N, C-alpha and C positions, 0 to 999 in steps of 0.2 A: 431348510432348516441351518436358523443363523447361533455361530459359535458361539463359544464364550470369548474367544479371541479379537470374534469380530462386534463383539457388546461392549470388550473393552476400547476395542480401537475408536468408537462412534461416540461412548462418554470420555475419550481425551478431546475428538473434536469440538464435545460439546461444552468443555471444559475449556478452550483456550476462546471458544466462542464467546461466553459467557463472562468469563476472568479479565480479555484478553482484544477483545473485538474484534478477534481475527476469523472470521466464518471462510471452512473451507471445505464446506459440504460443496459447493462449484468446482471443485478439483476434480481432479481425476485419481479417484482410488486410490489404482496401482503404482502411482506415483508417490502421492503423500504414503503409501507401507514402506515402498523402499528406501522413501529418504528418513521416517526414523525409524524401520529397523537399524540405520548406521548410527542414530546415537544410542541406539540399543548396543550394539557391537561396541563402541565407543565407552559406554561406560558398565560394559560388561554385565548386562542386566537380562532377563527373559523373558519377560513377558510386557506387554503396551500398560496393564496395570499395575505391574511395580516402575512401570517409568512414568505413570501418572502420581503415583505417591511421591516419587524422585524429586516430580515437578513441584511439587508444594513443599517438599523440607526444602527446597535449592531452588528458589524463583527466579537465580543468576542464570539456570539454564534454559531460563524462556528465550533469553538473546538467541545461544547457541541452535535451538531448535528451528525459531525464526530465519536462521540466516542459512540453514540448510534446508526449507520447505522454500524462500523464496529465492529459488537460482540468481544470483545476480549475476550472471556471467554477461558481456557486452563487453564492446571495445568502438574505437572511431571508425568510423568509414565501414564497419563489419562486413564483409562482401561484395569490395569494391567493384565492381563490375555490376552488380545490382544497384548501387548508386549513381552511379553513372546513367543507368536507365529511367532511374528516379531525378536528375537534374533535368535530363534532357527530354523527356516526356509530359512530366508532371510539375514539376519546380517551374520552366519555362512557359507551358501553358498558364498556369496561374497567374501568373505576370502577365502575359497579355490580356488574359479574362479582366483579371482587375485594372488597366491601363495604369495610368502614373496620378502618384499619388493618392491611389486608397489603398489601407491599412491593409497587412496581410497577419496572416493569424496559423497557426499550424501548433500542434496537438501530439507529444512526443507522450503514449501512453505504455506504461508496463516499462520505466527510464531506467531504471536502476541505479545504478550511481551515476549516469547523466549523460555517458559518452556517445549515449545516439542523439540528444539533444542536442548539443554539441558541436556535432557533425553534423546534422539539418544545416543548428546556426551560420558553419562556415558553409555551406554548399550553396545558400540563400543570400550570405555575402559578398559569395565570389560572385553570381547574379544579378545583382544588384550595385555591388558598390557600397563601403563600410561609410559613407553620410545619407542613404537611403535606407540600408537597414535600420541605423540606429532610428531614422523616422518611422518608417513604417510597419515594418517583423516585431509580433507579439509570438514569443514559443512558450506554452505550455508545458513542465514535466510531471507526470505522476506517477504514485507509482505507492503500494503496501506498505514498505520497508523502512520507516523513521529513518535508522541508521545508515540508509542506501539515500535517502535525499537528503540528509545530511552531507554527505560526501560533492552530492551533485550542488547544493548550492555552494560550499567553499569550494569548486570550481579547480582543485589543487591535485595532478596526481604527477603519479612520480616517471623515470622515464622508460622502463619499459612499458605503458600503456600507449604511451606517443610515438614508440620505437618503430610498425610500421608505416605510420602515417609521411606525405612526402615532407623530404625537409621546408621547403619554402612554404608552406601550410602551418608547418610546426611555428619554424620563424614568426611568419604575419602575424601568426592568433593565440601566441601563448607567450608568455613571459617569466621568467627562470626567477624562481623563489626560494628559499632556506630548505622549502620542504619537498620542492621536486618544481614542475611546469603548474603556472596557475592561466587560465585562461582570462585573455585582455578585460580589463575592468571595465572599460567605456563600452565594452559590447555585453558584458556579464548584466547587465542592467535590462537586456529584453528580455531573456528567459528568467520566469517564474516558476520554481517549484513545491509542490506538495501534496498530501499525500490524496489518493483517490482511490475507493474501493468498486472494479468496475462490475460486481455483483449486486451494489447495492445502491450505489453511492450515482446520482444524476451527471452524465458526460458533460463536457465545454462545448459548447453552443457554436455555427458560426465558425467555423474552424478549415482549413483550404486545403489542408495537408493534412495525413491522420499517423504517426507511424505507430505499430503496434508489433514489433519485430518478436515471433518465437513469443508472443504471449497468450495466442489462442491456446495453445495444444495443452495449455494448462489444466485447460477446463474440459467440462466433458461436453457434450453433446449438446443438450438442453442450456446448459449456461451461456455456452458457443451463440446460442440463436440468437441471445436474448443480450449478449455483449453486441453483434453486429446489428444487430435493430438498432441501438444506442449509438454508433459509431455512424448509420443510416442517418439519426436523426442531427448528429454535434455536424456531420460535412456540410458545407456550403453547396451552391450549383455552380461553376462545377466544384468537385470537392473528389479528393485523391485517396485512395486509404492503399498503404502499404506493410507488406506481412513480410512474416520468417518465410524460409521457403519449404519449410514442410507444414505449411497453412494454405487450407485454401478456402474457397466459398462455396462448395456445390449444390449447397441448398437456397442460396440466394442468389439467383437469376436474374430477378425482377429486381434488385435492391442497386449491382453491382455488374458492372461490364468490365472484361478484362482487357486494360489497356499491354499489359505484358505477362503473361500468365509464366511464363518462365522465374523470370524475379519478382512473382506477385506479385504485381502494382495492377490496382484497382477503381476504375471511373463510379462516382458515385450517379444511381440511375432517377432524375429528380420520380419523384411520384405526380400522377395529372392532378388537375387541380381544376374543376368545373364551375361556371356559371350561369347564370341566366341573368337577362334584362328586362325590366317590366315598363312599358311605354303609356302614357295616357295623354288623353285631347282634354286641350284647354278652352276656359267655355266660348272663347269668341267664335272655335269649331264647329263646336257643340251644334252653336245657334244656324250656322252657315247647315249641317247634318240635316239640322231639322228642315229647310225649307228643300233639301234638296230631295228629301227622302221619299214625295209619292212619284217623280221621277225614277227614279231609283227603283223602286219597287215594280214601277209599270219594263224600264226596261227589264230586267231581272227574268218577269216574266215574260215576256215576250222572247229572249234568248234564252230559256230554260232547253236543257235538252231531250226532256218529255214530250211526247206530245201531251196539250194538257187544252182542254175545252172544258168552260164553266156555265151552269143553267143558273138563271134564277129561282124564286119558288112559282113563279106560275110554267114554267119547264119551257122558255125562250132562252136561245144565246145569248150571252150575255157576254164572253169576252173565250179568248182563242188567242192560244201565241204561235210562233211563227212556224215551229215546229207541226203545229196542228195543222195550219194553214197550207202548207206542201205536201202534206203526207194524205189528205184527206179533201184537197182542192176544195178547198173555203176562201170566201175573200170577207173584205171588209162589211159589203152590204148584206153577209146571211148576219150580222149579228142583230136582232130581235126579231130574228125569226124563229117558229116554233118549232122546236128539235124533233119532234117528230117527222116536220117536212123534209127534212134532210136526208140525202143517205149514208148519212157517217149514223143515223141511229140504226138502221139494223145492218151495217157491211162495214168493217169486218166481221162484225156479229152482232146481235141483236142486245140491244142496251136496253130500250125501254122497259122490260121486266128489271131487268138489275137495276134502275133506276126506281122503279117505284118501293122496289123490298130495302132499299138504302135508305127511301125517306120515311118508310112505315117501321124500320127498325133502329133507325138513327144508325148506321154503325156502317163500316167500311164493306163493301162488298168487293170480293177478288177475281178476277178468271184467267184461270193462269192456260198457258199454251194455246194461244189462240193464232192459227195459220191463217194468214191472207197474202191473195197475190195481188200486190199494186200494181194498177195501171202502166204500163213500161220497166217494170224489173224483171231482171232476169230469173229470179228465185223467189218464192215465198217467202215471206218472212214472218216469223212469229214474237206475239205481243201479250205481253202480262198487260191486262185491263185492270183496273181498280177503280171504283165507285165511289167515290167521297162524301158524307152529307157535309153541307156549311153551315154552323149556327151561327149568332151572334152571341153576345155575353147574356145574354135574359135565359141563353137558350133555347132561344123560337127557331126552327127549320128556315133558312133565308137562302137556300141555292145549293145547289150541286156539282162537285167538279167528278170531271171524268178525265183519268191518265192513262196514256198508252206507254206501258217501257215494253222497248224494242230491245229483245231479249234471242235478234238470232243468232247474235254470234254468239251466246251462251250457251241456248242450245245446241247450235253447229261443237261448239267445246265439249259438248255433255256428252254430245254421241261419240265425239271423236274418243273423250276419255272410258267411254265403257266398252268400245272397241278397244282401247289400249288397254284396259283393266282385263277383258278376257286375254289377250295375249301375254298379260302378265301372270295372272294366274296360272298360265299355260308354262311360264318361264319359271314359276316362282315353284313351281313343283320338278323341275327339274335342275334348278338350285337348293332346294331346301334339304337335298342329298349331300353337295358341293360346300353349304352351310354349315351341316352339323361339320364335316369335316375340317371346315375351316376352324370353329368355335373350339375342337380338340385341338388341333396346333395351334391355336390361340394359347388356348389355358397352358400348355406345353411352354410354346413361349413364354408364355407371365411367367410362369414355375423360374424357367432358367434366369430371366429378367430379374426377377427377386432374389433370384441365387446371386447374380453378376452386383445387385445393389448391395447385397449383403457382405461381399467379398470384396467388393471397393470402398464399404465402410470399414471393412477389418483392415485392409492395406491402408487405407490412410491414419484410423485408428495407431495399426501399427509403423508406419511413418512416424507420427505426430512422437508413440513413445520412445522410438529411436534419436530422435532429434533432442531428446529431454536427456534421455541417458548419455547422447554426446556433451550437452552442457554440464550435466555431473560430472564427466569425467573429465572434462576441461575444468571445472571447479575444481578436482579434487587436485590434478597437472599443477593447479598455479597451489594448491597447497603444500604439494610434494616439491615443487621450485622452492619454495619459502623454507621449507625445513632442509633442503639439500643447501641453500645458502647461507643457512644457520649451522648446519654440522661442518662444512666447508671452513667456517670462522671459527669453531670448536677445533677444528683439528688442524689449522696453523696456530692456536694457540695451545695447543696439546706439547707439537714440533717445539715451537719454542719456548716451554718447561721441559722437556724429555734435552733439549740442547743444556738450557740451565743447569741443569740435573749433571747433566756430563761433564759439566764445565764444572761447576761444583765438587763432581768426584776425581776427578783431573788434580782440580787441586791439592786433596786430601792426602793423596800420596801414592803411591807404586799401586799398591793392591786396596782393595777397599772392597769387602762385603757385608751387608745387610739383612738381617735375619729377625724374625716376628719372634716371640715370648718362647715358640715351643721350638726353635733353631732352625726353621724351614728359611732357608735363601729366598728373600725376595730382590734382593740386586746380586748381580757380579762382572766386574768391571773389568774393563779389557788385559788392565794389569794383571786380573787376577785369572784368566785367562793364559797370561803370558807366564805365572809363575807355574800354575800347578796342570796345563794343558787340558783345561775341563772349556771347554765353549758354555758363551752363557746361559743357551736355550733348553744345557742337560744340566745345567746347575739349577736352575728356576723353577723352586717348588719342594726339593726336596730337601732330606735333614743336614743340616752339614756333616753331624758327626756320620754318617754312610756314606758321605763323602768319601770315596778312594782317592787321597791327595798325601801328600807326604807334610799335612800340619798338625803337631800335637795338638790335641784340647786338653789334657788334664790338665797342664798349667792353668789353663782357660778359664777355664766349667767355673771353679769358685768365687771365680772374681764375676764373672757373666753371672751366676744367681745375683751377685749382691745387687749388681746395676740393673738389674731386670726387678728386685725388691724392692727400687728405692731407698736403701742406705744410704744415711745423710753425708756425705762424705769425709773421709778421714786423711788424716796427713801420710803422704803417699799415694793415697787412693787417685787411682786415674792418671797415673806415672805408666808410662808402658811397660806388659810384660814379654822381656826375653826367652824366647823360646828357640829350639835348635829345628828345624824344617830343613827339607829334603822335597827341589825344587824338580819340575817334571822330567830334567832330565835324568836326574838319580843323583845329584851334587847337592852335598849338605851347603846348608845357610840359617845364616844368625838374622830373624828379624824380630825385629821391635812391633807388639801386638799395643795400639790402645785401642778399649773398650769404651764406646760412649753411647751413651741411653738414645732412643729413638720415641718423641716426642708428638703425642697427638695436641689438637689443639688445647684439649682441658689440664694441661701439662702431664696427663698417666704416660706411663711408659708402656709401649709397646710393640720394646726390639728393640736390638743391638748393630751401631754402625761399628765394625771391626777395621783399624786401619792400620796395617804390616807395612812397616819398613824396617829394609834392610839395614843389618849391625853392622858398626865397624868391626 
């Protein structure tokens, strides 16, 4: 039963497809739900339906949503060991197969912000040299996220992105700019970036290298199969597919063979292509065939493997082949003799009655398993005899042909087969029980195999899910690092502000106290600590009248109220108020207290600044 939350989730995916052209139906549902839940938490929303309404009211949220769904976690030469295997076992093999001068095409599918495509460019340039790289190589980078593609087209990266690259490569292929490091402009022209939806758009064809690292793991099993079929079509022969460490091609052994399974490097298996050749005879050859046909027919009859005798309509021997001459002791002088005068007419079998029957019915008469001990033969032979009436085009009977098929070998094989069948029947009875046991065992093994396949698929899915979560954590870590850098900047600014305030306070006088409108202490200077013996953390937030210090407030409160009320200055207002106080040691001290208003940005009075100086 579909819950309301699932319906709201499906409605959200449909909205993204219809309004923004992003079809996420082929992606893993659990990953999408987790990423959308993160946006709900950030916006303090409860349900997917509320988030859908929020998207309609705030179109700017689409950018944040797509940035969360399309996890653009990548880097230069990510997993260096895998890149070494790609360079030594795939790139060099492609260069050998291509030979000199032929173009080399590569495709980085799901390239995000381009680091993977530029890593491939560097690897190819290191193998080919810069001049040959510029002449022969074309690299295509595609992704679904247009914002990420814009970063890839700009090809400018900050120091942190290229920090893990070998210094010699960084200095060779990147140029410093105001915003960071830019990929070399003369090599940048060999890379083309564009939007491509792997689930719907046609693939880039005739590529020698195809990189799709940690791209397939975001899709469900059906969509993965469709994409892998597109990858196979896109690759040339030989072509190499480079996947992420959490991705496998378990169901595509007929399309790809592993080159190095540890780093997920595969080679395309070409599909068989069949063909036929059709021949024909030219007219000159046909004319020659017509002249040779009678001789060819006679030679074919004479050398036939079946003993054959032909009689004319009068019953005289008309034709016979070599096999018949040898088998029945006939000679060329016997041609033209009445057939009934020859021994073959009644031995090995009476043929005259069969001939009459064939001539009368005008159909072939057959006689099977005729046994005959030939003179000089060690064992009797077995023959199948066929008497065939011969008619011309008008349907008139013109003769009879008699064929003797030697089936001795087949009869022997049949007898052996019958004996073998008897033995097999006996063995079958013995094996029947074993067969039933084997069938039972096979069913158990089949059940176990299905369970293992299911477990394997679950483990593969779990592995992909873990890799996806790992990339999400890496993305979150990058965000936290940026926030941490911002907080560090703000902390340094706050420290400078505090230092400035402390400097201002020291410049105002020996003792400075700042209170709000309710006379709660906001600032308690070091001079105040020394004068009254009360630390700043003990005074902060407490009412000034409640503090047990030797400062008389009665002379000060009327002046404080006037200042807080914002009364206009009169003659003498603002002058220090002289009070007799007692310091922390219990000694009397005369203080001159100046009360000044504490203004906000809108000029309103939010508190008082009390500056106390020792009187003469």
